N, CA, C, O and CB atoms as a CASP TS submission, in Angstrom:
PFRMAT TS
TARGET T0000
AUTHOR 0000-0000-0000
METHOD Language model
MODEL 1
PARENT N/A
ATOM      1  N   MET     1      25.849   6.940 -27.762  1.00  0.00           N
ATOM      2  CA  MET     1      24.543   6.687 -28.371  1.00  0.00           C
ATOM      3  C   MET     1      23.488   6.645 -27.265  1.00  0.00           C
ATOM      4  O   MET     1      23.482   7.523 -26.402  1.00  0.00           O
ATOM      5  CB  MET     1      24.549   5.351 -29.191  1.00  0.00           C
ATOM      6  N   GLY     2      22.607   5.662 -27.265  1.00  0.00           N
ATOM      7  CA  GLY     2      21.673   5.483 -26.161  1.00  0.00           C
ATOM      8  C   GLY     2      20.841   6.702 -25.845  1.00  0.00           C
ATOM      9  O   GLY     2      20.474   7.476 -26.729  1.00  0.00           O
ATOM     10  N   ASN     3      20.553   6.855 -24.577  1.00  0.00           N
ATOM     11  CA  ASN     3      19.693   7.939 -24.116  1.00  0.00           C
ATOM     12  C   ASN     3      20.505   9.212 -23.896  1.00  0.00           C
ATOM     13  O   ASN     3      21.368   9.260 -23.020  1.00  0.00           O
ATOM     14  CB  ASN     3      18.969   7.538 -22.823  1.00  0.00           C
ATOM     15  N   ARG     4      20.226  10.234 -24.688  1.00  0.00           N
ATOM     16  CA  ARG     4      20.993  11.476 -24.607  1.00  0.00           C
ATOM     17  C   ARG     4      20.333  12.528 -23.723  1.00  0.00           C
ATOM     18  O   ARG     4      20.868  13.624 -23.550  1.00  0.00           O
ATOM     19  CB  ARG     4      21.195  12.040 -25.987  1.00  0.00           C
ATOM     20  N   GLN     5      19.175  12.197 -23.165  1.00  0.00           N
ATOM     21  CA  GLN     5      18.478  13.178 -22.328  1.00  0.00           C
ATOM     22  C   GLN     5      19.296  13.518 -21.093  1.00  0.00           C
ATOM     23  O   GLN     5      19.963  12.661 -20.513  1.00  0.00           O
ATOM     24  CB  GLN     5      17.101  12.651 -21.915  1.00  0.00           C
ATOM     25  N   LYS     6      19.231  14.780 -20.707  1.00  0.00           N
ATOM     26  CA  LYS     6      19.818  15.182 -19.442  1.00  0.00           C
ATOM     27  C   LYS     6      18.856  14.761 -18.329  1.00  0.00           C
ATOM     28  O   LYS     6      17.645  14.732 -18.547  1.00  0.00           O
ATOM     29  CB  LYS     6      20.102  16.728 -19.407  1.00  0.00           C
ATOM     30  N   PRO     7      19.370  14.438 -17.150  1.00  0.00           N
ATOM     31  CA  PRO     7      18.482  13.984 -16.072  1.00  0.00           C
ATOM     32  C   PRO     7      17.322  14.923 -15.786  1.00  0.00           C
ATOM     33  O   PRO     7      16.209  14.469 -15.520  1.00  0.00           O
ATOM     34  CB  PRO     7      19.270  13.800 -14.823  1.00  0.00           C
ATOM     35  N   GLU     8      17.570  16.233 -15.839  1.00  0.00           N
ATOM     36  CA  GLU     8      16.482  17.156 -15.504  1.00  0.00           C
ATOM     37  C   GLU     8      15.353  17.142 -16.528  1.00  0.00           C
ATOM     38  O   GLU     8      14.266  17.646 -16.246  1.00  0.00           O
ATOM     39  CB  GLU     8      17.023  18.557 -15.377  1.00  0.00           C
ATOM     40  N   GLU     9      15.583  16.582 -17.694  1.00  0.00           N
ATOM     41  CA  GLU     9      14.534  16.497 -18.706  1.00  0.00           C
ATOM     42  C   GLU     9      13.550  15.374 -18.404  1.00  0.00           C
ATOM     43  O   GLU     9      12.535  15.241 -19.088  1.00  0.00           O
ATOM     44  CB  GLU     9      15.147  16.292 -20.082  1.00  0.00           C
ATOM     45  N   ASN    10      13.837  14.569 -17.390  1.00  0.00           N
ATOM     46  CA  ASN    10      12.948  13.469 -17.022  1.00  0.00           C
ATOM     47  C   ASN    10      11.858  13.908 -16.057  1.00  0.00           C
ATOM     48  O   ASN    10      10.992  13.111 -15.695  1.00  0.00           O
ATOM     49  CB  ASN    10      13.745  12.341 -16.410  1.00  0.00           C
ATOM     50  N   TRP    11      11.891  15.173 -15.635  1.00  0.00           N
ATOM     51  CA  TRP    11      10.932  15.658 -14.650  1.00  0.00           C
ATOM     52  C   TRP    11      10.214  16.881 -15.198  1.00  0.00           C
ATOM     53  O   TRP    11      10.710  17.545 -16.108  1.00  0.00           O
ATOM     54  CB  TRP    11      11.632  15.990 -13.314  1.00  0.00           C
ATOM     55  N   ILE    12       9.055  17.172 -14.648  1.00  0.00           N
ATOM     56  CA  ILE    12       8.297  18.321 -15.144  1.00  0.00           C
ATOM     57  C   ILE    12       8.871  19.626 -14.601  1.00  0.00           C
ATOM     58  O   ILE    12       9.538  19.649 -13.566  1.00  0.00           O
ATOM     59  CB  ILE    12       6.815  18.193 -14.759  1.00  0.00           C
ATOM     60  N   THR    13       8.601  20.694 -15.310  1.00  0.00           N
ATOM     61  CA  THR    13       9.116  22.018 -14.952  1.00  0.00           C
ATOM     62  C   THR    13       8.206  22.684 -13.924  1.00  0.00           C
ATOM     63  O   THR    13       7.091  22.224 -13.678  1.00  0.00           O
ATOM     64  CB  THR    13       9.246  22.909 -16.207  1.00  0.00           C
ATOM     65  N   ASP    14       8.690  23.766 -13.329  1.00  0.00           N
ATOM     66  CA  ASP    14       7.870  24.536 -12.398  1.00  0.00           C
ATOM     67  C   ASP    14       6.621  25.077 -13.084  1.00  0.00           C
ATOM     68  O   ASP    14       5.551  25.132 -12.477  1.00  0.00           O
ATOM     69  CB  ASP    14       8.682  25.687 -11.800  1.00  0.00           C
ATOM     70  N   MET    15       6.753  25.470 -14.330  1.00  0.00           N
ATOM     71  CA  MET    15       5.607  25.980 -15.081  1.00  0.00           C
ATOM     72  C   MET    15       4.554  24.881 -15.245  1.00  0.00           C
ATOM     73  O   MET    15       3.358  25.129 -15.096  1.00  0.00           O
ATOM     74  CB  MET    15       6.055  26.513 -16.465  1.00  0.00           C
ATOM     75  N   GLN    16       5.011  23.670 -15.553  1.00  0.00           N
ATOM     76  CA  GLN    16       4.073  22.555 -15.706  1.00  0.00           C
ATOM     77  C   GLN    16       3.391  22.244 -14.372  1.00  0.00           C
ATOM     78  O   GLN    16       2.204  21.922 -14.342  1.00  0.00           O
ATOM     79  CB  GLN    16       4.803  21.301 -16.240  1.00  0.00           C
ATOM     80  N   LYS    17       4.141  22.341 -13.272  1.00  0.00           N
ATOM     81  CA  LYS    17       3.546  22.112 -11.949  1.00  0.00           C
ATOM     82  C   LYS    17       2.452  23.138 -11.687  1.00  0.00           C
ATOM     83  O   LYS    17       1.394  22.800 -11.156  1.00  0.00           O
ATOM     84  CB  LYS    17       4.626  22.181 -10.837  1.00  0.00           C
ATOM     85  N   THR    18       2.703  24.384 -12.057  1.00  0.00           N
ATOM     86  CA  THR    18       1.724  25.449 -11.857  1.00  0.00           C
ATOM     87  C   THR    18       0.454  25.173 -12.656  1.00  0.00           C
ATOM     88  O   THR    18      -0.652  25.325 -12.138  1.00  0.00           O
ATOM     89  CB  THR    18       2.318  26.808 -12.258  1.00  0.00           C
ATOM     90  N   VAL    19       0.610  24.772 -13.901  1.00  0.00           N
ATOM     91  CA  VAL    19      -0.551  24.473 -14.754  1.00  0.00           C
ATOM     92  C   VAL    19      -1.349  23.314 -14.158  1.00  0.00           C
ATOM     93  O   VAL    19      -2.578  23.360 -14.101  1.00  0.00           O
ATOM     94  CB  VAL    19      -0.099  24.130 -16.205  1.00  0.00           C
ATOM     95  N   LEU    20      -0.645  22.286 -13.720  1.00  0.00           N
ATOM     96  CA  LEU    20      -1.297  21.131 -13.119  1.00  0.00           C
ATOM     97  C   LEU    20      -2.058  21.537 -11.859  1.00  0.00           C
ATOM     98  O   LEU    20      -3.195  21.111 -11.655  1.00  0.00           O
ATOM     99  CB  LEU    20      -0.264  20.044 -12.793  1.00  0.00           C
ATOM    100  N   GLU    21      -1.441  22.350 -11.023  1.00  0.00           N
ATOM    101  CA  GLU    21      -2.098  22.801  -9.793  1.00  0.00           C
ATOM    102  C   GLU    21      -3.351  23.623 -10.101  1.00  0.00           C
ATOM    103  O   GLU    21      -4.349  23.522  -9.388  1.00  0.00           O
ATOM    104  CB  GLU    21      -1.122  23.629  -8.942  1.00  0.00           C
ATOM    105  N   GLN    22      -3.304  24.430 -11.151  1.00  0.00           N
ATOM    106  CA  GLN    22      -4.482  25.215 -11.546  1.00  0.00           C
ATOM    107  C   GLN    22      -5.621  24.290 -11.983  1.00  0.00           C
ATOM    108  O   GLN    22      -6.782  24.532 -11.651  1.00  0.00           O
ATOM    109  CB  GLN    22      -4.122  26.197 -12.690  1.00  0.00           C
ATOM    110  N   GLU    23      -5.289  23.245 -12.718  1.00  0.00           N
ATOM    111  CA  GLU    23      -6.312  22.289 -13.166  1.00  0.00           C
ATOM    112  C   GLU    23      -6.879  21.502 -11.982  1.00  0.00           C
ATOM    113  O   GLU    23      -8.073  21.203 -11.940  1.00  0.00           O
ATOM    114  CB  GLU    23      -5.721  21.318 -14.214  1.00  0.00           C
ATOM    115  N   LEU    24      -6.019  21.173 -11.028  1.00  0.00           N
ATOM    116  CA  LEU    24      -6.498  20.467  -9.831  1.00  0.00           C
ATOM    117  C   LEU    24      -7.490  21.334  -9.069  1.00  0.00           C
ATOM    118  O   LEU    24      -8.528  20.848  -8.620  1.00  0.00           O
ATOM    119  CB  LEU    24      -5.316  20.076  -8.913  1.00  0.00           C
ATOM    120  N   LYS    25      -7.171  22.620  -8.922  1.00  0.00           N
ATOM    121  CA  LYS    25      -8.075  23.554  -8.233  1.00  0.00           C
ATOM    122  C   LYS    25      -9.396  23.664  -8.992  1.00  0.00           C
ATOM    123  O   LYS    25     -10.470  23.641  -8.391  1.00  0.00           O
ATOM    124  CB  LYS    25      -7.417  24.954  -8.093  1.00  0.00           C
ATOM    125  N   ARG    26      -9.308  23.782 -10.303  1.00  0.00           N
ATOM    126  CA  ARG    26     -10.507  23.957 -11.125  1.00  0.00           C
ATOM    127  C   ARG    26     -11.443  22.760 -11.010  1.00  0.00           C
ATOM    128  O   ARG    26     -12.659  22.924 -10.920  1.00  0.00           O
ATOM    129  CB  ARG    26     -10.119  24.176 -12.586  1.00  0.00           C
ATOM    130  N   THR    27     -10.874  21.555 -11.013  1.00  0.00           N
ATOM    131  CA  THR    27     -11.694  20.350 -11.021  1.00  0.00           C
ATOM    132  C   THR    27     -12.048  19.848  -9.632  1.00  0.00           C
ATOM    133  O   THR    27     -12.980  19.060  -9.472  1.00  0.00           O
ATOM    134  CB  THR    27     -10.991  19.270 -11.768  1.00  0.00           C
ATOM    135  N   GLY    28     -11.299  20.307  -8.614  1.00  0.00           N
ATOM    136  CA  GLY    28     -11.534  19.814  -7.271  1.00  0.00           C
ATOM    137  C   GLY    28     -10.892  18.461  -7.012  1.00  0.00           C
ATOM    138  O   GLY    28     -11.135  17.851  -5.971  1.00  0.00           O
ATOM    139  N   VAL    29     -10.080  17.988  -7.937  1.00  0.00           N
ATOM    140  CA  VAL    29      -9.373  16.713  -7.775  1.00  0.00           C
ATOM    141  C   VAL    29      -8.165  16.966  -6.875  1.00  0.00           C
ATOM    142  O   VAL    29      -7.490  17.987  -7.004  1.00  0.00           O
ATOM    143  CB  VAL    29      -8.931  16.109  -9.172  1.00  0.00           C
ATOM    144  N   SER    30      -7.899  16.040  -5.972  1.00  0.00           N
ATOM    145  CA  SER    30      -6.750  16.223  -5.078  1.00  0.00           C
ATOM    146  C   SER    30      -5.479  15.714  -5.739  1.00  0.00           C
ATOM    147  O   SER    30      -5.514  14.802  -6.565  1.00  0.00           O
ATOM    148  CB  SER    30      -6.978  15.496  -3.737  1.00  0.00           C
ATOM    149  N   ILE    31      -4.364  16.314  -5.367  1.00  0.00           N
ATOM    150  CA  ILE    31      -3.066  15.868  -5.888  1.00  0.00           C
ATOM    151  C   ILE    31      -2.820  14.421  -5.478  1.00  0.00           C
ATOM    152  O   ILE    31      -2.188  13.666  -6.216  1.00  0.00           O
ATOM    153  CB  ILE    31      -1.916  16.783  -5.376  1.00  0.00           C
ATOM    154  N   GLU    32      -3.315  14.032  -4.305  1.00  0.00           N
ATOM    155  CA  GLU    32      -3.139  12.653  -3.845  1.00  0.00           C
ATOM    156  C   GLU    32      -3.785  11.667  -4.806  1.00  0.00           C
ATOM    157  O   GLU    32      -3.226  10.602  -5.072  1.00  0.00           O
ATOM    158  CB  GLU    32      -3.726  12.477  -2.443  1.00  0.00           C
ATOM    159  N   ASN    33      -4.970  12.014  -5.335  1.00  0.00           N
ATOM    160  CA  ASN    33      -5.641  11.139  -6.298  1.00  0.00           C
ATOM    161  C   ASN    33      -4.802  10.958  -7.557  1.00  0.00           C
ATOM    162  O   ASN    33      -4.680   9.850  -8.080  1.00  0.00           O
ATOM    163  CB  ASN    33      -7.014  11.703  -6.662  1.00  0.00           C
ATOM    164  N   VAL    34      -4.230  12.051  -8.034  1.00  0.00           N
ATOM    165  CA  VAL    34      -3.410  11.995  -9.252  1.00  0.00           C
ATOM    166  C   VAL    34      -2.154  11.158  -9.008  1.00  0.00           C
ATOM    167  O   VAL    34      -1.802  10.306  -9.824  1.00  0.00           O
ATOM    168  CB  VAL    34      -3.021  13.423  -9.716  1.00  0.00           C
ATOM    169  N   LEU    35      -1.486  11.404  -7.889  1.00  0.00           N
ATOM    170  CA  LEU    35      -0.268  10.647  -7.573  1.00  0.00           C
ATOM    171  C   LEU    35      -0.576   9.161  -7.452  1.00  0.00           C
ATOM    172  O   LEU    35       0.165   8.328  -7.974  1.00  0.00           O
ATOM    173  CB  LEU    35       0.370  11.163  -6.270  1.00  0.00           C
ATOM    174  N   ALA    36      -1.668   8.823  -6.765  1.00  0.00           N
ATOM    175  CA  ALA    36      -2.034   7.420  -6.582  1.00  0.00           C
ATOM    176  C   ALA    36      -2.352   6.757  -7.927  1.00  0.00           C
ATOM    177  O   ALA    36      -1.984   5.606  -8.162  1.00  0.00           O
ATOM    178  CB  ALA    36      -3.240   7.302  -5.632  1.00  0.00           C
ATOM    179  N   ARG    37      -3.025   7.481  -8.791  1.00  0.00           N
ATOM    180  CA  ARG    37      -3.398   6.917 -10.092  1.00  0.00           C
ATOM    181  C   ARG    37      -2.161   6.516 -10.895  1.00  0.00           C
ATOM    182  O   ARG    37      -2.170   5.500 -11.591  1.00  0.00           O
ATOM    183  CB  ARG    37      -4.238   7.926 -10.890  1.00  0.00           C
ATOM    184  N   TYR    38      -1.113   7.306 -10.797  1.00  0.00           N
ATOM    185  CA  TYR    38       0.102   7.025 -11.571  1.00  0.00           C
ATOM    186  C   TYR    38       1.196   6.363 -10.734  1.00  0.00           C
ATOM    187  O   TYR    38       2.344   6.238 -11.162  1.00  0.00           O
ATOM    188  CB  TYR    38       0.635   8.311 -12.174  1.00  0.00           C
ATOM    189  N   LYS    39       0.802   5.939  -9.515  1.00  0.00           N
ATOM    190  CA  LYS    39       1.703   5.176  -8.643  1.00  0.00           C
ATOM    191  C   LYS    39       3.018   5.900  -8.352  1.00  0.00           C
ATOM    192  O   LYS    39       4.097   5.308  -8.385  1.00  0.00           O
ATOM    193  CB  LYS    39       2.000   3.837  -9.269  1.00  0.00           C
ATOM    194  N   ILE    40       2.896   7.185  -8.070  1.00  0.00           N
ATOM    195  CA  ILE    40       4.051   7.955  -7.623  1.00  0.00           C
ATOM    196  C   ILE    40       3.696   8.570  -6.283  1.00  0.00           C
ATOM    197  O   ILE    40       2.518   8.668  -5.940  1.00  0.00           O
ATOM    198  CB  ILE    40       4.458   9.056  -8.668  1.00  0.00           C
ATOM    199  N   HIS    41       4.702   8.987  -5.516  1.00  0.00           N
ATOM    200  CA  HIS    41       4.469   9.436  -4.148  1.00  0.00           C
ATOM    201  C   HIS    41       4.524  10.944  -3.973  1.00  0.00           C
ATOM    202  O   HIS    41       4.010  11.473  -2.989  1.00  0.00           O
ATOM    203  CB  HIS    41       5.463   8.807  -3.248  1.00  0.00           C
ATOM    204  N   LYS    42       5.141  11.638  -4.915  1.00  0.00           N
ATOM    205  CA  LYS    42       5.206  13.095  -4.815  1.00  0.00           C
ATOM    206  C   LYS    42       5.312  13.702  -6.204  1.00  0.00           C
ATOM    207  O   LYS    42       5.723  13.036  -7.154  1.00  0.00           O
ATOM    208  CB  LYS    42       6.399  13.535  -3.941  1.00  0.00           C
ATOM    209  N   LEU    43       4.944  14.947  -6.312  1.00  0.00           N
ATOM    210  CA  LEU    43       4.921  15.653  -7.585  1.00  0.00           C
ATOM    211  C   LEU    43       6.287  15.660  -8.266  1.00  0.00           C
ATOM    212  O   LEU    43       6.376  15.634  -9.493  1.00  0.00           O
ATOM    213  CB  LEU    43       4.445  17.073  -7.377  1.00  0.00           C
ATOM    214  N   GLU    44       7.346  15.695  -7.464  1.00  0.00           N
ATOM    215  CA  GLU    44       8.700  15.726  -8.028  1.00  0.00           C
ATOM    216  C   GLU    44       9.041  14.453  -8.811  1.00  0.00           C
ATOM    217  O   GLU    44      10.001  14.444  -9.581  1.00  0.00           O
ATOM    218  CB  GLU    44       9.717  15.926  -6.915  1.00  0.00           C
ATOM    219  N   GLN    45       8.268  13.384  -8.623  1.00  0.00           N
ATOM    220  CA  GLN    45       8.523  12.131  -9.344  1.00  0.00           C
ATOM    221  C   GLN    45       7.790  12.086 -10.689  1.00  0.00           C
ATOM    222  O   GLN    45       7.950  11.135 -11.453  1.00  0.00           O
ATOM    223  CB  GLN    45       8.101  10.936  -8.484  1.00  0.00           C
ATOM    224  N   MET    46       7.003  13.093 -10.968  1.00  0.00           N
ATOM    225  CA  MET    46       6.191  13.078 -12.182  1.00  0.00           C
ATOM    226  C   MET    46       7.049  13.318 -13.429  1.00  0.00           C
ATOM    227  O   MET    46       7.815  14.279 -13.500  1.00  0.00           O
ATOM    228  CB  MET    46       5.083  14.136 -12.092  1.00  0.00           C
ATOM    229  N   THR    47       6.902  12.433 -14.394  1.00  0.00           N
ATOM    230  CA  THR    47       7.628  12.572 -15.658  1.00  0.00           C
ATOM    231  C   THR    47       6.756  13.353 -16.643  1.00  0.00           C
ATOM    232  O   THR    47       5.548  13.478 -16.438  1.00  0.00           O
ATOM    233  CB  THR    47       8.017  11.171 -16.244  1.00  0.00           C
ATOM    234  N   PRO    48       7.361  13.874 -17.708  1.00  0.00           N
ATOM    235  CA  PRO    48       6.550  14.579 -18.720  1.00  0.00           C
ATOM    236  C   PRO    48       5.430  13.705 -19.288  1.00  0.00           C
ATOM    237  O   PRO    48       4.352  14.211 -19.600  1.00  0.00           O
ATOM    238  CB  PRO    48       7.443  15.059 -19.861  1.00  0.00           C
ATOM    239  N   GLU    49       5.675  12.401 -19.425  1.00  0.00           N
ATOM    240  CA  GLU    49       4.653  11.492 -19.965  1.00  0.00           C
ATOM    241  C   GLU    49       3.455  11.403 -19.019  1.00  0.00           C
ATOM    242  O   GLU    49       2.306  11.488 -19.453  1.00  0.00           O
ATOM    243  CB  GLU    49       5.249  10.084 -20.200  1.00  0.00           C
ATOM    244  N   ILE    50       3.730  11.234 -17.727  1.00  0.00           N
ATOM    245  CA  ILE    50       2.650  11.173 -16.743  1.00  0.00           C
ATOM    246  C   ILE    50       1.926  12.516 -16.691  1.00  0.00           C
ATOM    247  O   ILE    50       0.698  12.561 -16.615  1.00  0.00           O
ATOM    248  CB  ILE    50       3.199  10.795 -15.341  1.00  0.00           C
ATOM    249  N   TYR    51       2.686  13.605 -16.731  1.00  0.00           N
ATOM    250  CA  TYR    51       2.107  14.952 -16.701  1.00  0.00           C
ATOM    251  C   TYR    51       1.097  15.118 -17.839  1.00  0.00           C
ATOM    252  O   TYR    51      -0.014  15.605 -17.627  1.00  0.00           O
ATOM    253  CB  TYR    51       3.220  16.028 -16.806  1.00  0.00           C
ATOM    254  N   THR    52       1.486  14.716 -19.025  1.00  0.00           N
ATOM    255  CA  THR    52       0.605  14.856 -20.187  1.00  0.00           C
ATOM    256  C   THR    52      -0.680  14.054 -19.997  1.00  0.00           C
ATOM    257  O   THR    52      -1.773  14.547 -20.275  1.00  0.00           O
ATOM    258  CB  THR    52       1.327  14.401 -21.466  1.00  0.00           C
ATOM    259  N   LYS    53      -0.543  12.817 -19.521  1.00  0.00           N
ATOM    260  CA  LYS    53      -1.732  11.982 -19.289  1.00  0.00           C
ATOM    261  C   LYS    53      -2.625  12.589 -18.214  1.00  0.00           C
ATOM    262  O   LYS    53      -3.844  12.651 -18.371  1.00  0.00           O
ATOM    263  CB  LYS    53      -1.319  10.556 -18.883  1.00  0.00           C
ATOM    264  N   ALA    54      -2.010  13.035 -17.120  1.00  0.00           N
ATOM    265  CA  ALA    54      -2.777  13.606 -16.014  1.00  0.00           C
ATOM    266  C   ALA    54      -3.503  14.869 -16.456  1.00  0.00           C
ATOM    267  O   ALA    54      -4.685  15.046 -16.162  1.00  0.00           O
ATOM    268  CB  ALA    54      -1.859  13.913 -14.823  1.00  0.00           C
ATOM    269  N   LEU    55      -2.802  15.738 -17.155  1.00  0.00           N
ATOM    270  CA  LEU    55      -3.401  16.994 -17.592  1.00  0.00           C
ATOM    271  C   LEU    55      -4.534  16.746 -18.578  1.00  0.00           C
ATOM    272  O   LEU    55      -5.576  17.397 -18.501  1.00  0.00           O
ATOM    273  CB  LEU    55      -2.344  17.899 -18.223  1.00  0.00           C
ATOM    274  N   ASN    56      -4.343  15.815 -19.500  1.00  0.00           N
ATOM    275  CA  ASN    56      -5.399  15.499 -20.454  1.00  0.00           C
ATOM    276  C   ASN    56      -6.636  14.989 -19.742  1.00  0.00           C
ATOM    277  O   ASN    56      -7.758  15.343 -20.104  1.00  0.00           O
ATOM    278  CB  ASN    56      -4.915  14.469 -21.468  1.00  0.00           C
ATOM    279  N   GLY    57      -6.433  14.147 -18.717  1.00  0.00           N
ATOM    280  CA  GLY    57      -7.561  13.643 -17.935  1.00  0.00           C
ATOM    281  C   GLY    57      -8.280  14.756 -17.200  1.00  0.00           C
ATOM    282  O   GLY    57      -9.510  14.812 -17.190  1.00  0.00           O
ATOM    283  N   LEU    58      -7.506  15.647 -16.582  1.00  0.00           N
ATOM    284  CA  LEU    58      -8.107  16.760 -15.840  1.00  0.00           C
ATOM    285  C   LEU    58      -8.855  17.705 -16.767  1.00  0.00           C
ATOM    286  O   LEU    58      -9.913  18.220 -16.402  1.00  0.00           O
ATOM    287  CB  LEU    58      -7.035  17.530 -15.072  1.00  0.00           C
ATOM    288  N   ARG    59      -8.332  17.937 -17.938  1.00  0.00           N
ATOM    289  CA  ARG    59      -8.987  18.867 -18.869  1.00  0.00           C
ATOM    290  C   ARG    59     -10.325  18.331 -19.358  1.00  0.00           C
ATOM    291  O   ARG    59     -11.192  19.099 -19.776  1.00  0.00           O
ATOM    292  CB  ARG    59      -8.081  19.147 -20.062  1.00  0.00           C
ATOM    293  N   LYS    60     -10.494  16.991 -19.304  1.00  0.00           N
ATOM    294  CA  LYS    60     -11.769  16.395 -19.695  1.00  0.00           C
ATOM    295  C   LYS    60     -12.776  16.459 -18.550  1.00  0.00           C
ATOM    296  O   LYS    60     -13.973  16.258 -18.752  1.00  0.00           O
ATOM    297  CB  LYS    60     -11.565  14.941 -20.138  1.00  0.00           C
ATOM    298  N   SER    61     -12.271  16.746 -17.328  1.00  0.00           N
ATOM    299  CA  SER    61     -13.142  16.811 -16.155  1.00  0.00           C
ATOM    300  C   SER    61     -13.890  18.136 -16.110  1.00  0.00           C
ATOM    301  O   SER    61     -13.417  19.159 -16.606  1.00  0.00           O
ATOM    302  CB  SER    61     -12.328  16.619 -14.869  1.00  0.00           C
ATOM    303  N   LYS    62     -15.055  18.087 -15.508  1.00  0.00           N
ATOM    304  CA  LYS    62     -15.838  19.305 -15.368  1.00  0.00           C
ATOM    305  C   LYS    62     -15.277  20.159 -14.235  1.00  0.00           C
ATOM    306  O   LYS    62     -14.637  19.659 -13.309  1.00  0.00           O
ATOM    307  CB  LYS    62     -17.321  18.973 -15.114  1.00  0.00           C
ATOM    308  N   THR    63     -15.535  21.452 -14.336  1.00  0.00           N
ATOM    309  CA  THR    63     -15.171  22.377 -13.266  1.00  0.00           C
ATOM    310  C   THR    63     -16.061  22.087 -12.068  1.00  0.00           C
ATOM    311  O   THR    63     -17.272  21.921 -12.211  1.00  0.00           O
ATOM    312  CB  THR    63     -15.310  23.868 -13.725  1.00  0.00           C
ATOM    313  N   LYS    64     -15.454  22.026 -10.883  1.00  0.00           N
ATOM    314  CA  LYS    64     -16.264  21.770  -9.688  1.00  0.00           C
ATOM    315  C   LYS    64     -17.171  22.965  -9.428  1.00  0.00           C
ATOM    316  O   LYS    64     -16.841  24.102  -9.764  1.00  0.00           O
ATOM    317  CB  LYS    64     -15.364  21.486  -8.450  1.00  0.00           C
ATOM    318  N   GLU    65     -18.308  22.684  -8.829  1.00  0.00           N
ATOM    319  CA  GLU    65     -19.237  23.767  -8.537  1.00  0.00           C
ATOM    320  C   GLU    65     -18.760  24.528  -7.309  1.00  0.00           C
ATOM    321  O   GLU    65     -18.234  23.944  -6.361  1.00  0.00           O
ATOM    322  CB  GLU    65     -20.668  23.224  -8.321  1.00  0.00           C
ATOM    323  N   ALA    66     -18.950  25.811  -7.345  1.00  0.00           N
ATOM    324  CA  ALA    66     -18.546  26.646  -6.198  1.00  0.00           C
ATOM    325  C   ALA    66     -19.363  26.277  -4.976  1.00  0.00           C
ATOM    326  O   ALA    66     -20.564  26.023  -5.071  1.00  0.00           O
ATOM    327  CB  ALA    66     -18.717  28.154  -6.518  1.00  0.00           C
ATOM    328  N   ALA    67     -18.706  26.249  -3.833  1.00  0.00           N
ATOM    329  CA  ALA    67     -19.398  25.846  -2.598  1.00  0.00           C
ATOM    330  C   ALA    67     -20.290  26.957  -2.087  1.00  0.00           C
ATOM    331  O   ALA    67     -20.949  26.797  -1.060  1.00  0.00           O
ATOM    332  CB  ALA    67     -18.389  25.454  -1.515  1.00  0.00           C
TER
END
């Protein structure tokens, strides 16, 4: 019974990492800011739940202006 998830289902996929990185570039937010906000130290520690929250926050952010 209990938790039937496979361990790899607790982490985000390469595709999700790519989407997140694209949003970070678009908004100008650093990955360090995102990691600090969710109290994790590296992208590999990001769970699908954190990913969803982070992405939703980034999507509400404006696109940074071109330098």
